[in-house]
N, C-alpha and C positions, 0 to 999 in steps of 0.2 A: 365146541359149544357144549352146554348142557341141555340135553332133551327134558323138557318141563312137563308137558301134559299133551295128550291126543285127545282125549274126550272132555270137552269143555262142560258138560252138563252132569257130569258124575257128582258134582257137589250139590246139585239141586236135591239129591236123595239123602243129604246128610244135614241134620240140623246144627246150629252152632254148638262148638264143641271145645273141650280143652286139648291144645296142642303142646304136647309135654316134650321138652328136651332136657337130658340129662347131660351135663356139660363138665367134665373135669378139666380145668384149664391148666395145661401143662407145657413144660419146655419139650421142644422138638428140635433135635440137632440135624439138620438137614441142609442140603444145596438144592431141594426141589428139582432134582433131575437136570439140573443145569450144569454146564462147563465153568464152575467157578466154586470157591472154598465153601464148605459147609459152615454154617453158623448156628447158633442157639437161637431157634424161632420160638414163637409161642402159638401153639396149638389147642385143640379140643381132644381129650380122651388119647392122648399121645399120637395124634395124627394131624397132618396137613394135607390137603387143605380142610377147611371145616365142612361139614355137610350143609348143602342148601336146605333153608328152613321154608316150607310152604304150608299156607293155612288160608282160610277164607275169611271175608269180612264177617264180623260178629263173633269170630272164636276168641277165645282168650289163649294167648301164647304164654306157657310157663316155662321159664328157664330156671332149672335147678342147677345152680353153679357151686362146684367145688374148686377152691383155689389152691392148688397145688404147687405154686410159684413161690419164691422166697421173697415176693414183694407183694404189695396190694394190687389189685385189679379191678376192673369194672367192665360192663358192657352197655353200649349206647344202641338202641334201635334208631337208625339214622332215617329222619324222615317221618317217624311216628310221632304224632302230637302230644300223645300222653296227657291227654285233657283230663283233668282231676287227679292224674297220678304222677305229678312232677317228680316226686322222689324215686320214680323208677326210670328216670331220664338217663340215668348212668353217669353222671360227670361228678366224679369224686371232689369234695370240698365245696362243691356248689348247690346240688340239690339232693346229696347223699353223703354218706361216708364210704370210702373204698371198700372191698371187700378183703378182709384181713387174710395174710398167709395162713393156710391150714384150716380155714373156716369154710362154712357154707351158706349161701344166700339164695332165695328165690325171687325172681322177677315175674309178677303176674301182669301181662299187658293186654288190656283188651283192644283187639284190632278193629277200629271203628273206620278205618280207610282201606280201601282197595289199592292196589298198585303195586309199583316196584320199588323196594327198599334194601337196606342192608344192615347188618348188626357187625359192630366192631369195638374193639377195646377203646376205652377213653382215658384210662390211667396210664400215665407216663408214654402216651402216644403208642401203646402197644400194638395198635392197628398196623404200624410199619412193619413189625416182625411177624405178621401173619394172622394175628387175631381178627378175622373178618371173613364174612360171608354174606351172600345175597338172602333177602327176605322177601318173598313173593306172596302177596295177599290178593286172592282171586275174589271176583265178584260174580255170582251166578247170574246177574241181570247186567252185566258189562255191555255198554252199548256198541262195543267193538268186539262181537264173538268171532273166534278163530277156530279153524279145525285143528291146528297143531301150534305150539309154541316152541322157540329156541331161545336159549339164554347165553349171553356172553358176558361173563365177568372178568374184566381185565385188570391186573395188578402188576405192579414192579416189586422185584425181589433183589434187594441188595445184598451183598456178602459181608456188610457189616450190620451191627444192630442200631437201634435209635440211639442208645446212650453213646455208643462210639460215634455215630455220626454228629450228635450234639457236642460232644467233646471237642472235634475237629472244628466245628462251625463256631465255637465259643472261643477259640484262640485269638489273642490280642491283635488288632489291625484288620481283622476280618479275612485273614489269608488262609485260614484252615478250610480244607474243602473235601468232601466226601466224594467227590467226582473221580478221585484217583482209585476208587473201589466201585467200578460202574456196575449197574444193576442188568438184569435181563427182564423180559416181558412175560408173564404168565396169563394164558387164556383159560379160563375154567380150571385154574389149578395146574396146568401142563404148559411146558415151554411152548411159546407161541408158534414155533415152527411144526408144530404137531396138531395143526388144525385139523378138526374131523369135517366131513361133509355135511351140507344140508341137502335133504331131499324134498324136492318139490314136485307136485302133481297138478296139473292143469285142472282149474275148477276149484280148487281148495283156496283157502284164505290162511295166512301163516302171520302169527305175530313174534315178533323178536325183540327181546327185553335185552337192553343194554345197561350195564352196570360198571361205573368207573370206581373202582377200589384202589386207584393209583394213589401214590403217596407225592407224586411231583408232576410227570407229564401229562400233555394232553394226547388224546389219540382220536382216530377217525373211523367210521364204519361206512361200507358201500358194497353194493352188489352190481357188477356189472350189468348194463343194459336193462336194469329193474328199478323203478321208483319206490321210494320209501315213503310212507305215509305217517308221518308223526302224529301219534293219538294220545300220548301220556308223557308229561315231562315232570319229574320229581314226585311222581305219585298223582299228580293233578291230571285230570283227562283234559285234552285239547280239542280244538275243532281241527279236523284232518288237514294237514298240510303236505304237500308233495315236495320232496327234495331228492337230490342225487345222494347226498353224503351227509353223515351226522357226527358233528365234532363234540367231544365229551371232555370236560375239565374234571379234575378230582372230585369225587363224593356226587357227581351228577348221574342221573338216570333218565334214560328215554326208552319209550316203546313205539316201534313201528309196525305198521300193517304191510304186508307185502301181497300183491296179486301175481300169481305165477302167469307164465306165459302159457298161450294155447298149445303150441307146438313142443313136442319132446325131441326134435331133430337137432338140438344142440344143448350142451351143458355150458355153465358160465363159473365164474369166480366171485367170491366175496374177499374184501380186503380190510385188514385192521392195521392201519397206519399210525405208529407212534411218531410224535411230533418233536421238533427240537423249537419250538416257538418261542419259549423264553428259558431254554435250558442250554448249558454248554453242548456243542454238537459232539458226539462221540460215536466214530464210525461203527455202523451195525447196532447202535443203541438208540441214539437220537440223531436222526431219524432212523425207524426200522420199519419194515412193511412185512405182514404175514398174510399169506393168501390161502384161502380154502376153496374147496370145490362145491358148486351148486349143482346137483345131479339131479336131471329130468329122466336120462336114460343110460344105463351102463355102457351102451354101444354107441352113443352119440360123441361126436367131437367137442372139445371145449373151445368155446369162442373168446379169443383172447384181444382184449381191447389195448391201445396203445397208451391211452391216458386214463388215470384214476382221478376222479374229481375230488378237489379239496377246497373247502369254504368255512368261514366262520359260522358258527350257529347263531342264528337271527332271532333274539328272544323277542324283539319288537314287532315281528311279523307275525306271530303265533298269537292266537287267542284262546282263553280257557273255555270250556265247553259249559260251565254254570252260568255264563252271561252276567257274572258280577261286573258292574261297571267300574271305571276308574275311581278309586277313593281319592277324597280330598283330604289333605294333611291337616292336622291340628297343631303340629309342628314339625319342624326339620332340624335333623341333627347332621352335622358335617363330620366325616370320619377320613383322617388323612393317614392312609396305609403307607407306612413308610418305616424305614430302619433308624435306629438310634444306637449311639455309641458311648460308653462310659468313659470317665477320664483317663481309664485305663486302656482305652480303645477296644474293649470287648463289646462284640455287637449283640444287639437285641432287635427283636422284631415288635413293633408297636402300633397302635391306633392312638393318634394324636400324640404321639412321642411319650405314651404311656404303655411299658411293659408289663403285662399281667403277672401277678403272683397270687397263689392261694392265700386266703386267710386261714388263721388257726381255727375258727368256727366256720362250719359250712353256711353258705348264704342263705339257705332255706331257714334254718334255725334262727338266724338274725332277724329275718323277716317275721318269723312267726312269734319271736319272743321279745321284741323291743318296743311294742305298743306304737305309739305316734312316731317314734324316732325312725320306724321301718320306711317312712317315706323320704327320709334324707339319703341321698346316695353315700355319703360319707360313712354311714352306719356299717357298710358292707367292706369299708377299707379303701383308701384312695387308689392302692394298687390294682383294685380290681375293674376300675374305670367303668363303675356301674351307672347306669342310667335307670331311674324309675319312672314307670309309665302308668297313667291311671287306666283303670280297666276300661276297655273299649275305645281307647284313645288311637287315634289314626297317626302313626309315626312315618315321617319320611327320613329315609337314611340317603345321604351322598357318599357314595364310596369313591374316593379320590386317590388315585394311584400314580403319583408323580416320578416314581422311581422305574428301573429296568426291570423290575420285578412284577409279575401277574399275581392275582390272588384269587382263588375261588372261595368266595366268603358264603358261609353256611350259618343260618339262624335257627336254633332249635325251637321246638314248640310252636312254630308258625310257619306260614308260607307267605311270601311277599309279591306284589305286582312289580314287574320290571316295566319302567316307564320312560326312561331316558338315558342315551349314551352320548359321549362325545369325547374329545381329546382335552387333556388337562392344558395343554398350552394354546388353545384355540381362543383368540381374543375377538374373533368376529362372528363367531357362531356357524362357520361353514360346516363343521363336523356334527353339529347338534342334531341328533334324531330323537323324536318323541312319539309315542302312541297317541293317537287322536283324543281329544278331550270328551267325546260323546260317541255312542253308536258303536263302541269296541269295548270288548272284555280282555284287558290285558293278561297276558301270561302269568301265571302264579307259580312259583317254585320256591324251594328251601336252600338252594345253593346256586350262586350267580357267579360267573366269571368276570373278574374286573381285569382287563388286558393292562399291560404296563404302559404308562403314560396317558391312560383313559380315566374316565369317571363313569360311573353308572349310578342311577337313582332308582331306588325301589320305595314302596310303601307297604305298610302292613297294619292290620287292625290288632291292637293289643288285647285279644279277646281271651286269652288262655292263661290263666292265673298260675303264677309260678317264678321261678329263677331259670332264666334261659340264657345260653351261651350264644354269643355272636363271635365267629373266628375263621380265620382262614383255615381251608383244610389241606394245606401242604403240612404235612407232618412235622418237618423241620421248623416251620414259621410258628405253628403252634407251641411246639417245644420251646422255642426263643421268646414266648410271651405275647404272640399275635391273638388276644383274645379280650373280649370284654364281656359284661353282665347286662341283661335286661331284667329288672324286677318288675312284673306286672300285677298291679292291683294288689300291694301288701296289706291294705285294710281288708279287702275281701279274702285274702289268703287266710288271715287271722281267724276269720269267721268259718271258713269252709274246708281248709286242708287239715287233715289229721295224719302225721307222720305214723306208718306201721311200726310196732314194736321191733320188727325184725330189722328195720332201718336203723332205729335207735340203738339196738344191740350191738351192730357193726361199729358204732362210734363208741359205744362204751368199752368194749374189748381192746379198742386201740387208744385209749385215754383222749378222745377227740371231744372237746367242749360242745354241747347242744344248747347253749342258751347264750344271750347277750350279743354285743356288737361283734365287729371283725376280730376284736382281741379278747372278746368273752367278758366285757364289762357291762354293767347295767347304766352307765352314764357316758358322757362324751369323754371318755378316757380311753385312748387307744394305743397306751404302752403295751408293747408286745406283739403289735401288729407288724407285717413286714414293712420295711421301709420302700418309699417310692423312689427308685433310682433316678438321678439327676443325668438326662441323657441329652446327647448333642446329635443334631442331625447331620453335621458336617461329616464327610469321610475322613477316615485317618489318612495322613501322608501317603502311605504305600498304596491304598485303594485308589486315591485321588490320582496318582500317577498312573495306574493302569487305566483309569477311565480316559485320562487325557491322551493316552497312547490308542486308544480306539477299542479297548477291551470292555466287554459287558460285565460289571460288577454289582 
């Protein structure tokens, strides 16, 4: 684990400040100390892992970026709402242009939220190749003070790149698979089996921050014979809830408070278990278990338990600390999370059988330059699957996952209330679970796990002006088109958002248009915009035969 801090009140002596990081984004050829071939990863200042970024609420994070790659890059502060600074959200061709090779760019991010976040590449899924690190924002008035903190950032490291993975996955018939090059698990940048001890003292309080920087699998965290009190989920404080184990999907973050035992007569173990919940089982990979020591006394024996707890994360039983009641929706949107195939049997990941493609004009500029046409979703290109929301409108999303694939769904710029779950094949309502309609403050988070064969309903208030992505956070799925856009308050955007010249300059040096609709035109002319592929939901015959034989496809 990474040691985060031991004196929580040091920040009380420091006023809001600039937290400056100078990052040269570079290629790093490495196997990360694992028993697998080296690959060309992406790091910072010729190093992997990236440094953990720490700041305090009210600070301004300044990321001075140099792109030393041979292709565009960008950075996304995952979970940071970017209220008023949509152009720093870091999604190329959506709310900015990418950072051109050989150029410099500066993100200036006002940190108005405390909590556990992370920063990762959002251009060409560079997150997959190592461009990722935790971002911890402290609050001197945190209602859950701790004497010491520990951080566990868990990631999978594949011996092939994202480009090589997608090339395999795009093979006709859906028969290509990257699993022939299995990954290993890294914990705080090191091989999972090199876990470091936690040191507990009676009478103290410990906060443990969990960050899932995984590209694919889920994992769990537990400490033998200790209760974990969940107090934060995806940067949002919760009412404390005692659990034995915390399950994490890709992109999610959780903080737990741990109260040590009063006796130092025994030591214990903590466990990080990588699951095979929706992936192909690979011995030693899915599942895999990594054990570390919880030390009370160097002379004490270690108490070994026979069974390690394992259970789903129950979003519906947690309450947000801010007491916000259940939102009532102004409208509901059905989102079918499924795959599609072209006539040539090339697979895509889709939402409502639309596989996302970038437009030639970044969506933020279409919203700001097309006047009244900005309220029409077609302005942003039909292949972007855009929804336009009125400012402060309450949107309900019904995530429907009818296939064998699970999806961690992440919404930029907002958090949503998780209000209902169930099975997609349930015709009687036996599986339906829903939060109470009154006297309950539903959990809010920015990334929700939608299990295979199930549905999840969330609601959010569209109160943050800008262009915001909604996508699956499995890197392969995003790379295959599992994405859509929400345009929040385009009329209000035109009145209030002024894109900095530094953002426009990145577009200019790459000859990217900054006005007009998706194709750069001032009328309803979309010639030059990407075509919307005609996708079929039926499995190609080879995959259908595999499913009939009992295989998961």
